[in-house]
N, CA, C and O atoms as a GROMACS GRO file, in nm:
protein
  520
    1MET      N    1  -1.219  -0.217   0.345
    1MET     CA    2  -1.172  -0.341   0.400
    1MET      C    3  -1.060  -0.309   0.499
    1MET      O    4  -0.961  -0.248   0.460
    2ALA      N    5  -1.075  -0.349   0.623
    2ALA     CA    6  -0.978  -0.322   0.726
    2ALA      C    7  -0.865  -0.422   0.718
    2ALA      O    8  -0.887  -0.542   0.708
    3THR      N    9  -0.741  -0.368   0.722
    3THR     CA   10  -0.625  -0.455   0.723
    3THR      C   11  -0.572  -0.466   0.864
    3THR      O   12  -0.619  -0.398   0.955
    4ASP      N   13  -0.474  -0.555   0.882
    4ASP     CA   14  -0.414  -0.571   1.013
    4ASP      C   15  -0.348  -0.442   1.058
    4ASP      O   16  -0.351  -0.409   1.177
    5ASP      N   17  -0.287  -0.368   0.964
    5ASP     CA   18  -0.223  -0.242   0.999
    5ASP      C   19  -0.327  -0.141   1.046
    5ASP      O   20  -0.302  -0.066   1.141
    6ASP      N   21  -0.444  -0.138   0.978
    6ASP     CA   22  -0.550  -0.046   1.019
    6ASP      C   23  -0.597  -0.080   1.160
    6ASP      O   24  -0.622   0.010   1.241
    7GLN      N   25  -0.609  -0.210   1.190
    7GLN     CA   26  -0.654  -0.250   1.321
    7GLN      C   27  -0.549  -0.215   1.426
    7GLN      O   28  -0.582  -0.174   1.537
    8GLU      N   29  -0.421  -0.233   1.390
    8GLU     CA   30  -0.314  -0.198   1.483
    8GLU      C   31  -0.312  -0.048   1.510
    8GLU      O   32  -0.295  -0.005   1.624
    9ASP      N   33  -0.330   0.033   1.401
    9ASP     CA   34  -0.334   0.176   1.418
    9ASP      C   35  -0.454   0.217   1.507
    9ASP      O   36  -0.440   0.306   1.592
   10SER      N   37  -0.567   0.154   1.487
   10SER     CA   38  -0.685   0.184   1.567
   10SER      C   39  -0.660   0.146   1.713
   10SER      O   40  -0.698   0.219   1.804
   11SER      N   41  -0.597   0.033   1.735
   11SER     CA   42  -0.565  -0.012   1.870
   11SER      C   43  -0.468   0.083   1.936
   11SER      O   44  -0.483   0.116   2.053
   12SER      N   45  -0.365   0.127   1.861
   12SER     CA   46  -0.266   0.220   1.913
   12SER      C   47  -0.333   0.354   1.948
   12SER      O   48  -0.302   0.417   2.049
   13LEU      N   49  -0.424   0.396   1.863
   13LEU     CA   50  -0.496   0.520   1.887
   13LEU      C   51  -0.578   0.511   2.013
   13LEU      O   52  -0.582   0.606   2.091
   14LYS      N   53  -0.643   0.400   2.035
   14LYS     CA   54  -0.722   0.378   2.155
   14LYS      C   55  -0.632   0.380   2.278
   14LYS      O   56  -0.668   0.436   2.382
   15ASN      N   57  -0.513   0.317   2.267
   15ASN     CA   58  -0.418   0.316   2.378
   15ASN      C   59  -0.370   0.456   2.413
   15ASN      O   60  -0.358   0.491   2.530
   16VAL      N   61  -0.343   0.536   2.310
   16VAL     CA   62  -0.300   0.675   2.335
   16VAL      C   63  -0.413   0.752   2.404
   16VAL      O   64  -0.389   0.826   2.500
   17GLY      N   65  -0.535   0.734   2.355
   17GLY     CA   66  -0.648   0.802   2.413
   17GLY      C   67  -0.669   0.762   2.559
   17GLY      O   68  -0.693   0.847   2.644
   18ALA      N   69  -0.660   0.633   2.586
   18ALA     CA   70  -0.676   0.583   2.724
   18ALA      C   71  -0.566   0.640   2.811
   18ALA      O   72  -0.592   0.681   2.925
   19ALA      N   73  -0.443   0.644   2.761
   19ALA     CA   74  -0.330   0.696   2.840
   19ALA      C   75  -0.352   0.844   2.872
   19ALA      O   76  -0.324   0.888   2.984
   20LEU      N   77  -0.401   0.921   2.775
   20LEU     CA   78  -0.427   1.061   2.802
   20LEU      C   79  -0.537   1.080   2.907
   20LEU      O   80  -0.526   1.167   2.994
   21LEU      N   81  -0.641   1.001   2.897
   21LEU     CA   82  -0.748   1.010   2.998
   21LEU      C   83  -0.700   0.975   3.137
   21LEU      O   84  -0.731   1.043   3.235
   22VAL      N   85  -0.622   0.866   3.145
   22VAL     CA   86  -0.569   0.826   3.276
   22VAL      C   87  -0.475   0.932   3.330
   22VAL      O   88  -0.478   0.966   3.448
   23GLY      N   89  -0.389   0.985   3.240
   23GLY     CA   90  -0.297   1.092   3.284
   23GLY      C   91  -0.372   1.214   3.335
   23GLY      O   92  -0.334   1.272   3.437
   24GLY      N   93  -0.479   1.253   3.264
   24GLY     CA   94  -0.560   1.366   3.309
   24GLY      C   95  -0.626   1.339   3.443
   24GLY      O   96  -0.632   1.427   3.528
   25ALA      N   97  -0.676   1.217   3.461
   25ALA     CA   98  -0.742   1.182   3.586
   25ALA      C   99  -0.642   1.183   3.703
   25ALA      O  100  -0.672   1.232   3.812
   26VAL      N  101  -0.524   1.127   3.678
   26VAL     CA  102  -0.421   1.125   3.782
   26VAL      C  103  -0.381   1.266   3.819
   26VAL      O  104  -0.367   1.298   3.937
   27GLY      N  105  -0.364   1.350   3.720
   27GLY     CA  106  -0.328   1.490   3.745
   27GLY      C  107  -0.434   1.560   3.827
   27GLY      O  108  -0.403   1.636   3.919
   28ALA      N  109  -0.562   1.535   3.793
   28ALA     CA  110  -0.672   1.600   3.868
   28ALA      C  111  -0.674   1.550   4.013
   28ALA      O  112  -0.696   1.628   4.106
   29LEU      N  113  -0.651   1.420   4.032
   29LEU     CA  114  -0.652   1.367   4.170
   29LEU      C  115  -0.536   1.423   4.250
   29LEU      O  116  -0.550   1.452   4.369
   30MET      N  117  -0.420   1.439   4.186
   30MET     CA  118  -0.305   1.494   4.256
   30MET      C  119  -0.333   1.637   4.300
   30MET      O  120  -0.296   1.678   4.409
   31ALA      N  121  -0.399   1.712   4.213
   31ALA     CA  122  -0.434   1.849   4.246
   31ALA      C  123  -0.528   1.851   4.365
   31ALA      O  124  -0.516   1.938   4.452
   32LEU      N  125  -0.622   1.757   4.370
   32LEU     CA  126  -0.717   1.750   4.482
   32LEU      C  127  -0.643   1.721   4.615
   32LEU      O  128  -0.675   1.778   4.719
   33LEU      N  129  -0.546   1.634   4.607
   33LEU     CA  130  -0.475   1.594   4.727
   33LEU      C  131  -0.390   1.706   4.786
   33LEU      O  132  -0.375   1.715   4.908
   34PHE      N  133  -0.336   1.790   4.701
   34PHE     CA  134  -0.242   1.890   4.751
   34PHE      C  135  -0.298   2.031   4.764
   34PHE      O  136  -0.233   2.118   4.822
   35VAL      N  137  -0.417   2.054   4.713
   35VAL     CA  138  -0.476   2.188   4.724
   35VAL      C  139  -0.613   2.175   4.788
   35VAL      O  140  -0.709   2.133   4.722
   36PRO      N  141  -0.624   2.209   4.912
   36PRO     CA  142  -0.754   2.198   4.980
   36PRO      C  143  -0.851   2.306   4.932
   36PRO      O  144  -0.821   2.425   4.935
   37LYS      N  145  -0.969   2.260   4.886
   37LYS     CA  146  -1.072   2.350   4.841
   37LYS      C  147  -1.207   2.300   4.888
   37LYS      O  148  -1.218   2.190   4.942
   38SER      N  149  -1.307   2.381   4.866
   38SER     CA  150  -1.443   2.339   4.905
   38SER      C  151  -1.490   2.233   4.806
   38SER      O  152  -1.429   2.214   4.701
   39GLY      N  153  -1.596   2.164   4.839
   39GLY     CA  154  -1.652   2.060   4.753
   39GLY      C  155  -1.691   2.114   4.618
   39GLY      O  156  -1.660   2.054   4.515
   40ARG      N  157  -1.757   2.227   4.617
   40ARG     CA  158  -1.800   2.288   4.490
   40ARG      C  159  -1.680   2.323   4.404
   40ARG      O  160  -1.679   2.293   4.284
   41GLU      N  161  -1.580   2.386   4.464
   41GLU     CA  162  -1.459   2.422   4.390
   41GLU      C  163  -1.386   2.296   4.338
   41GLU      O  164  -1.336   2.293   4.226
   42THR      N  165  -1.383   2.194   4.421
   42THR     CA  166  -1.318   2.068   4.382
   42THR      C  167  -1.390   2.006   4.263
   42THR      O  168  -1.326   1.965   4.166
   43ARG      N  169  -1.522   2.001   4.271
   43ARG     CA  170  -1.600   1.945   4.160
   43ARG      C  171  -1.581   2.025   4.031
   43ARG      O  172  -1.571   1.968   3.922
   44GLU      N  173  -1.575   2.154   4.045
   44GLU     CA  174  -1.553   2.242   3.927
   44GLU      C  175  -1.414   2.216   3.869
   44GLU      O  176  -1.399   2.208   3.747
   45GLU      N  177  -1.315   2.204   3.953
   45GLU     CA  178  -1.178   2.177   3.905
   45GLU      C  179  -1.172   2.040   3.839
   45GLU      O  180  -1.106   2.024   3.736
   46LEU      N  181  -1.239   1.942   3.896
   46LEU     CA  182  -1.241   1.807   3.837
   46LEU      C  183  -1.308   1.812   3.700
   46LEU      O  184  -1.259   1.752   3.605
   47ARG      N  185  -1.419   1.882   3.691
   47ARG     CA  186  -1.489   1.892   3.563
   47ARG      C  187  -1.401   1.959   3.458
   47ARG      O  188  -1.395   1.914   3.344
   48LYS      N  189  -1.333   2.068   3.496
   48LYS     CA  190  -1.245   2.137   3.402
   48LYS      C  191  -1.129   2.046   3.358
   48LYS      O  192  -1.094   2.041   3.240
   49ALA      N  193  -1.071   1.974   3.456
   49ALA     CA  194  -0.961   1.884   3.423
   49ALA      C  195  -1.006   1.772   3.329
   49ALA      O  196  -0.936   1.735   3.235
   50TYR      N  197  -1.126   1.720   3.356
   50TYR     CA  198  -1.183   1.616   3.271
   50TYR      C  199  -1.208   1.670   3.130
   50TYR      O  200  -1.178   1.604   3.031
   51ASP      N  201  -1.264   1.792   3.123
   51ASP     CA  202  -1.292   1.853   2.992
   51ASP      C  203  -1.162   1.876   2.916
   51ASP      O  204  -1.156   1.852   2.795
   52ARG      N  205  -1.057   1.922   2.984
   52ARG     CA  206  -0.927   1.944   2.916
   52ARG      C  207  -0.871   1.814   2.865
   52ARG      O  208  -0.823   1.806   2.752
   53SER      N  209  -0.876   1.711   2.949
   53SER     CA  210  -0.823   1.578   2.909
   53SER      C  211  -0.902   1.524   2.792
   53SER      O  212  -0.844   1.470   2.698
   54ARG      N  213  -1.033   1.539   2.798
   54ARG     CA  214  -1.117   1.491   2.690
   54ARG      C  215  -1.088   1.564   2.560
   54ARG      O  216  -1.083   1.505   2.452
   55SER      N  217  -1.067   1.696   2.572
   55SER     CA  218  -1.034   1.776   2.455
   55SER      C  219  -0.900   1.734   2.395
   55SER      O  220  -0.887   1.725   2.273
   56ARG      N  221  -0.801   1.707   2.480
   56ARG     CA  222  -0.671   1.662   2.432
   56ARG      C  223  -0.680   1.528   2.362
   56ARG      O  224  -0.616   1.507   2.260
   57VAL      N  225  -0.760   1.437   2.417
   57VAL     CA  226  -0.780   1.307   2.356
   57VAL      C  227  -0.844   1.323   2.219
   57VAL      O  228  -0.802   1.259   2.123
   58LYS      N  229  -0.945   1.408   2.209
   58LYS     CA  230  -1.014   1.431   2.084
   58LYS      C  231  -0.919   1.489   1.982
   58LYS      O  232  -0.920   1.448   1.866
   59GLU      N  233  -0.836   1.585   2.024
   59GLU     CA  234  -0.735   1.643   1.933
   59GLU      C  235  -0.636   1.538   1.884
   59GLU      O  236  -0.602   1.534   1.766
   60ALA      N  237  -0.592   1.452   1.975
   60ALA     CA  238  -0.495   1.348   1.941
   60ALA      C  239  -0.560   1.247   1.844
   60ALA      O  240  -0.497   1.201   1.749
   61GLN      N  241  -0.685   1.214   1.869
   61GLN     CA  242  -0.757   1.122   1.778
   61GLN      C  243  -0.772   1.184   1.638
   61GLN      O  244  -0.747   1.119   1.537
   62ASP      N  245  -0.812   1.311   1.634
   62ASP     CA  246  -0.829   1.381   1.506
   62ASP      C  247  -0.696   1.388   1.429
   62ASP      O  248  -0.690   1.362   1.309
   63GLU      N  249  -0.591   1.422   1.502
   63GLU     CA  250  -0.459   1.431   1.438
   63GLU      C  251  -0.415   1.292   1.387
   63GLU      O  252  -0.364   1.280   1.275
   64ALA      N  253  -0.434   1.189   1.468
   64ALA     CA  254  -0.395   1.056   1.425
   64ALA      C  255  -0.480   1.010   1.305
   64ALA      O  256  -0.429   0.949   1.211
   65ALA      N  257  -0.608   1.040   1.309
   65ALA     CA  258  -0.696   1.003   1.196
   65ALA      C  259  -0.652   1.075   1.067
   65ALA      O  260  -0.654   1.016   0.959
   66ASP      N  261  -0.614   1.202   1.078
   66ASP     CA  262  -0.566   1.277   0.963
   66ASP      C  263  -0.437   1.214   0.908
   66ASP      O  264  -0.423   1.196   0.788
   67ARG      N  265  -0.343   1.181   0.998
   67ARG     CA  266  -0.216   1.121   0.954
   67ARG      C  267  -0.241   0.987   0.888
   67ARG      O  268  -0.181   0.956   0.785
   68ILE      N  269  -0.328   0.907   0.946
   68ILE     CA  270  -0.361   0.776   0.889
   68ILE      C  271  -0.427   0.795   0.754
   68ILE      O  272  -0.394   0.723   0.659
   69GLY      N  273  -0.517   0.887   0.743
   69GLY     CA  274  -0.582   0.916   0.615
   69GLY      C  275  -0.483   0.956   0.508
   69GLY      O  276  -0.492   0.908   0.395
   70HIS      N  277  -0.388   1.042   0.540
   70HIS     CA  278  -0.283   1.085   0.447
   70HIS      C  279  -0.197   0.965   0.408
   70HIS      O  280  -0.163   0.950   0.291
   71LEU      N  281  -0.161   0.881   0.503
   71LEU     CA  282  -0.080   0.762   0.474
   71LEU      C  283  -0.155   0.669   0.381
   71LEU      O  284  -0.097   0.616   0.286
   72ILE      N  285  -0.281   0.648   0.406
   72ILE     CA  286  -0.362   0.561   0.319
   72ILE      C  287  -0.367   0.616   0.178
   72ILE      O  288  -0.352   0.542   0.081
   73ASP      N  289  -0.390   0.746   0.165
   73ASP     CA  290  -0.392   0.810   0.032
   73ASP      C  291  -0.257   0.794  -0.040
   73ASP      O  292  -0.252   0.766  -0.159
   74GLU      N  293  -0.149   0.814   0.036
   74GLU     CA  294  -0.014   0.802  -0.024
   74GLU      C  295   0.012   0.659  -0.066
   74GLU      O  296   0.065   0.635  -0.174
   75ILE      N  297  -0.023   0.565   0.017
   75ILE     CA  298  -0.005   0.422  -0.016
   75ILE      C  299  -0.087   0.385  -0.138
   75ILE      O  300  -0.039   0.314  -0.227
   76GLN      N  301  -0.210   0.432  -0.144
   76GLN     CA  302  -0.296   0.403  -0.258
   76GLN      C  303  -0.233   0.462  -0.389
   76GLN      O  304  -0.230   0.395  -0.492
   77GLN      N  305  -0.185   0.584  -0.380
   77GLN     CA  306  -0.124   0.648  -0.496
   77GLN      C  307  -0.001   0.569  -0.543
   77GLN      O  308   0.017   0.544  -0.662
   78GLN      N  309   0.084   0.530  -0.449
   78GLN     CA  310   0.204   0.453  -0.485
   78GLN      C  311   0.168   0.317  -0.540
   78GLN      O  312   0.233   0.269  -0.633
   79THR      N  313   0.066   0.255  -0.486
   79THR     CA  314   0.020   0.125  -0.537
   79THR      C  315  -0.029   0.140  -0.678
   79THR      O  316   0.002   0.056  -0.763
   80ASP      N  317  -0.106   0.244  -0.705
   80ASP     CA  318  -0.159   0.267  -0.840
   80ASP      C  319  -0.043   0.290  -0.939
   80ASP      O  320  -0.045   0.238  -1.051
   81GLU      N  321   0.057   0.367  -0.896
   81GLU     CA  322   0.173   0.393  -0.982
   81GLU      C  323   0.249   0.265  -1.012
   81GLU      O  324   0.290   0.241  -1.126
   82LEU      N  325   0.267   0.181  -0.909
   82LEU     CA  326   0.337   0.056  -0.929
   82LEU      C  327   0.261  -0.038  -1.021
   82LEU      O  328   0.320  -0.102  -1.108
   83LEU      N  329   0.130  -0.045  -1.001
   83LEU     CA  330   0.049  -0.128  -1.090
   83LEU      C  331   0.055  -0.080  -1.233
   83LEU      O  332   0.067  -0.160  -1.325
   84ALA      N  333   0.046   0.050  -1.252
   84ALA     CA  334   0.054   0.105  -1.387
   84ALA      C  335   0.189   0.075  -1.449
   84ALA      O  336   0.197   0.037  -1.566
   85GLY      N  337   0.295   0.092  -1.372
   85GLY     CA  338   0.428   0.062  -1.422
   85GLY      C  339   0.446  -0.087  -1.452
   85GLY      O  340   0.511  -0.124  -1.549
   86GLY      N  341   0.387  -0.171  -1.369
   86GLY     CA  342   0.394  -0.316  -1.393
   86GLY      C  343   0.318  -0.354  -1.520
   86GLY      O  344   0.364  -0.438  -1.597
   87LYS      N  345   0.203  -0.293  -1.540
   87LYS     CA  346   0.126  -0.320  -1.661
   87LYS      C  347   0.201  -0.277  -1.784
   87LYS      O  348   0.206  -0.348  -1.884
   88ALA      N  349   0.261  -0.160  -1.777
   88ALA     CA  350   0.337  -0.107  -1.891
   88ALA      C  351   0.456  -0.199  -1.921
   88ALA      O  352   0.486  -0.228  -2.037
   89LEU      N  353   0.523  -0.242  -1.818
   89LEU     CA  354   0.638  -0.334  -1.834
   89LEU      C  355   0.592  -0.466  -1.892
   89LEU      O  356   0.656  -0.518  -1.983
   90ALA      N  357   0.483  -0.519  -1.843
   90ALA     CA  358   0.430  -0.646  -1.896
   90ALA      C  359   0.392  -0.631  -2.043
   90ALA      O  360   0.418  -0.720  -2.123
   91GLU      N  361   0.329  -0.519  -2.079
   91GLU     CA  362   0.292  -0.496  -2.218
   91GLU      C  363   0.416  -0.485  -2.306
   91GLU      O  364   0.419  -0.538  -2.417
   92GLU      N  365   0.517  -0.419  -2.257
   92GLU     CA  366   0.642  -0.404  -2.332
   92GLU      C  367   0.707  -0.542  -2.354
   92GLU      O  368   0.754  -0.572  -2.463
   93ARG      N  369   0.710  -0.622  -2.249
   93ARG     CA  370   0.769  -0.757  -2.260
   93ARG      C  371   0.685  -0.845  -2.353
   93ARG      O  372   0.741  -0.927  -2.426
   94ARG      N  373   0.554  -0.829  -2.351
   94ARG     CA  374   0.467  -0.904  -2.440
   94ARG      C  375   0.497  -0.870  -2.586
   94ARG      O  376   0.503  -0.959  -2.671
   95LYS      N  377   0.515  -0.740  -2.612
   95LYS     CA  378   0.548  -0.698  -2.748
   95LYS      C  379   0.685  -0.753  -2.791
   95LYS      O  380   0.702  -0.799  -2.904
   96ASP      N  381   0.784  -0.748  -2.699
   96ASP     CA  382   0.916  -0.803  -2.730
   96ASP      C  383   0.906  -0.952  -2.763
   96ASP      O  384   0.969  -1.001  -2.856
   97LEU      N  385   0.826  -1.023  -2.684
   97LEU     CA  386   0.809  -1.167  -2.708
   97LEU      C  387   0.740  -1.194  -2.842
   97LEU      O  388   0.779  -1.285  -2.915
   98GLN      N  389   0.639  -1.115  -2.873
   98GLN     CA  390   0.570  -1.131  -3.003
   98GLN      C  391   0.667  -1.105  -3.117
   98GLN      O  392   0.666  -1.176  -3.217
   99GLU      N  393   0.750  -1.004  -3.102
   99GLU     CA  394   0.848  -0.973  -3.205
   99GLU      C  395   0.948  -1.087  -3.220
   99GLU      O  396   0.982  -1.125  -3.332
  100ALA      N  397   0.995  -1.141  -3.109
  100ALA     CA  398   1.090  -1.255  -3.114
  100ALA      C  399   1.024  -1.376  -3.181
  100ALA      O  400   1.090  -1.447  -3.258
  101ILE      N  401   0.900  -1.400  -3.153
  101ILE     CA  402   0.826  -1.513  -3.216
  101ILE      C  403   0.815  -1.490  -3.365
  101ILE      O  404   0.837  -1.582  -3.444
  102ALA      N  405   0.783  -1.369  -3.405
  102ALA     CA  406   0.772  -1.337  -3.548
  102ALA      C  407   0.903  -1.357  -3.620
  102ALA      O  408   0.906  -1.409  -3.731
  103ILE      N  409   1.013  -1.315  -3.556
  103ILE     CA  410   1.146  -1.334  -3.617
  103ILE      C  411   1.178  -1.482  -3.627
  103ILE      O  412   1.231  -1.527  -3.728
  104ALA      N  413   1.147  -1.558  -3.521
  104ALA     CA  414   1.172  -1.703  -3.526
  104ALA      C  415   1.088  -1.770  -3.635
  104ALA      O  416   1.137  -1.860  -3.703
  105LYS      N  417   0.965  -1.727  -3.653
  105LYS     CA  418   0.881  -1.784  -3.758
  105LYS      C  419   0.940  -1.754  -3.897
  105LYS      O  420   0.944  -1.841  -3.983
  106ARG      N  421   0.985  -1.629  -3.916
  106ARG     CA  422   1.046  -1.595  -4.045
  106ARG      C  423   1.170  -1.679  -4.072
  106ARG      O  424   1.191  -1.727  -4.183
  107ALA      N  425   1.253  -1.697  -3.969
  107ALA     CA  426   1.374  -1.776  -3.984
  107ALA      C  427   1.338  -1.922  -4.014
  107ALA      O  428   1.404  -1.985  -4.096
  108LEU      N  429   1.234  -1.974  -3.949
  108LEU     CA  430   1.192  -2.111  -3.974
  108LEU      C  431   1.141  -2.125  -4.118
  108LEU      O  432   1.173  -2.222  -4.187
  109ASP      N  433   1.063  -2.027  -4.164
  109ASP     CA  434   1.012  -2.028  -4.302
  109ASP      C  435   1.130  -2.027  -4.403
  109ASP      O  436   1.130  -2.100  -4.503
  110GLU      N  437   1.229  -1.941  -4.373
  110GLU     CA  438   1.346  -1.933  -4.461
  110GLU      C  439   1.420  -2.066  -4.466
  110GLU      O  440   1.462  -2.110  -4.572
  111GLU      N  441   1.436  -2.130  -4.350
  111GLU     CA  442   1.505  -2.260  -4.343
  111GLU      C  443   1.425  -2.366  -4.419
  111GLU      O  444   1.482  -2.448  -4.491
  112ARG      N  445   1.298  -2.363  -4.404
  112ARG     CA  446   1.213  -2.459  -4.477
  112ARG      C  447   1.226  -2.439  -4.628
  112ARG      O  448   1.237  -2.535  -4.704
  113ALA      N  449   1.224  -2.312  -4.670
  113ALA     CA  450   1.237  -2.281  -4.812
  113ALA      C  451   1.373  -2.328  -4.864
  113ALA      O  452   1.381  -2.382  -4.974
  114LEU      N  453   1.479  -2.308  -4.786
  114LEU     CA  454   1.613  -2.351  -4.824
  114LEU      C  455   1.618  -2.503  -4.837
  114LEU      O  456   1.673  -2.556  -4.934
  115LEU      N  457   1.561  -2.572  -4.739
  115LEU     CA  458   1.558  -2.718  -4.744
  115LEU      C  459   1.476  -2.769  -4.864
  115LEU      O  460   1.513  -2.868  -4.928
  116ARG      N  461   1.368  -2.701  -4.894
  116ARG     CA  462   1.284  -2.738  -5.005
  116ARG      C  463   1.362  -2.722  -5.138
  116ARG      O  464   1.355  -2.809  -5.225
  117ARG      N  465   1.435  -2.609  -5.150
  117ARG     CA  466   1.514  -2.587  -5.273
  117ARG      C  467   1.625  -2.690  -5.284
  117ARG      O  468   1.652  -2.739  -5.394
  118LEU      N  469   1.690  -2.724  -5.173
  118LEU     CA  470   1.795  -2.825  -5.175
  118LEU      C  471   1.738  -2.961  -5.216
  118LEU      O  472   1.799  -3.034  -5.295
  119ARG      N  473   1.624  -2.994  -5.162
  119ARG     CA  474   1.560  -3.120  -5.196
  119ARG      C  475   1.522  -3.123  -5.344
  119ARG      O  476   1.542  -3.224  -5.413
  120GLU      N  477   1.469  -3.011  -5.392
  120GLU     CA  478   1.431  -3.003  -5.533
  120GLU      C  479   1.553  -3.019  -5.623
  120GLU      O  480   1.545  -3.085  -5.726
  121ARG      N  481   1.664  -2.959  -5.587
  121ARG     CA  482   1.786  -2.968  -5.665
  121ARG      C  483   1.838  -3.109  -5.666
  121ARG      O  484   1.882  -3.162  -5.768
  122ARG      N  485   1.832  -3.170  -5.545
  122ARG     CA  486   1.880  -3.309  -5.533
  122ARG      C  487   1.792  -3.398  -5.619
  122ARG      O  488   1.843  -3.483  -5.693
  123GLU      N  489   1.661  -3.380  -5.609
  123GLU     CA  490   1.569  -3.462  -5.688
  123GLU      C  491   1.586  -3.435  -5.838
  123GLU      O  492   1.576  -3.527  -5.919
  124ALA      N  493   1.612  -3.312  -5.875
  124ALA     CA  494   1.636  -3.276  -6.014
  124ALA      C  495   1.764  -3.341  -6.063
  124ALA      O  496   1.771  -3.390  -6.176
  125GLY      N  497   1.866  -3.340  -5.976
  125GLY     CA  498   1.994  -3.403  -6.014
  125GLY      C  499   1.980  -3.551  -6.024
  125GLY      O  500   2.045  -3.610  -6.111
  126GLU      N  501   1.902  -3.615  -5.944
  126GLU     CA  502   1.883  -3.759  -5.949
  126GLU      C  503   1.803  -3.799  -6.072
  126GLU      O  504   1.827  -3.905  -6.129
  127SER      N  505   1.708  -3.716  -6.113
  127SER     CA  506   1.624  -3.749  -6.230
  127SER      C  507   1.703  -3.730  -6.360
  127SER      O  508   1.676  -3.801  -6.457
  128THR      N  509   1.797  -3.639  -6.364
  128THR     CA  510   1.874  -3.619  -6.488
  128THR      C  511   1.981  -3.727  -6.502
  128THR      O  512   2.025  -3.757  -6.614
  129SER      N  513   2.023  -3.784  -6.392
  129SER     CA  514   2.124  -3.890  -6.403
  129SER      C  515   2.063  -4.022  -6.436
  129SER      O  516   2.137  -4.114  -6.468
  130ASP      N  517   1.933  -4.039  -6.430
  130ASP     CA  518   1.866  -4.165  -6.466
  130ASP      C  519   1.851  -4.180  -6.607
  130ASP      O  520   1.797  -4.281  -6.653
   0.00000   0.00000   0.00000
């Protein structure tokens, strides 16, 4: 699934590639303007300049793709670690909450038992005075 960052990286990569090609073409044209050569020599120089520029663009693309791949792997690893940590924290909090509920239930049961004993004593005291 492509994200906006992936699309931006792809767009930036294309811009770098285009800039390298344009730079290579401008350099080749400047060489043609300042160094007079025969047509065959000029065509050969243009072809070599084009091949060098193309090779540089390919290297830049490969390097950028490698860096992006490493970044994606690192982001995925960190995301997995955060999710695992979040799950562990949620499980720990769930256990704490269950323990607090159990303690509250025991306290409620104790209070009910105390009230029941008090009621029984009161009722026992009322029946003996009759």
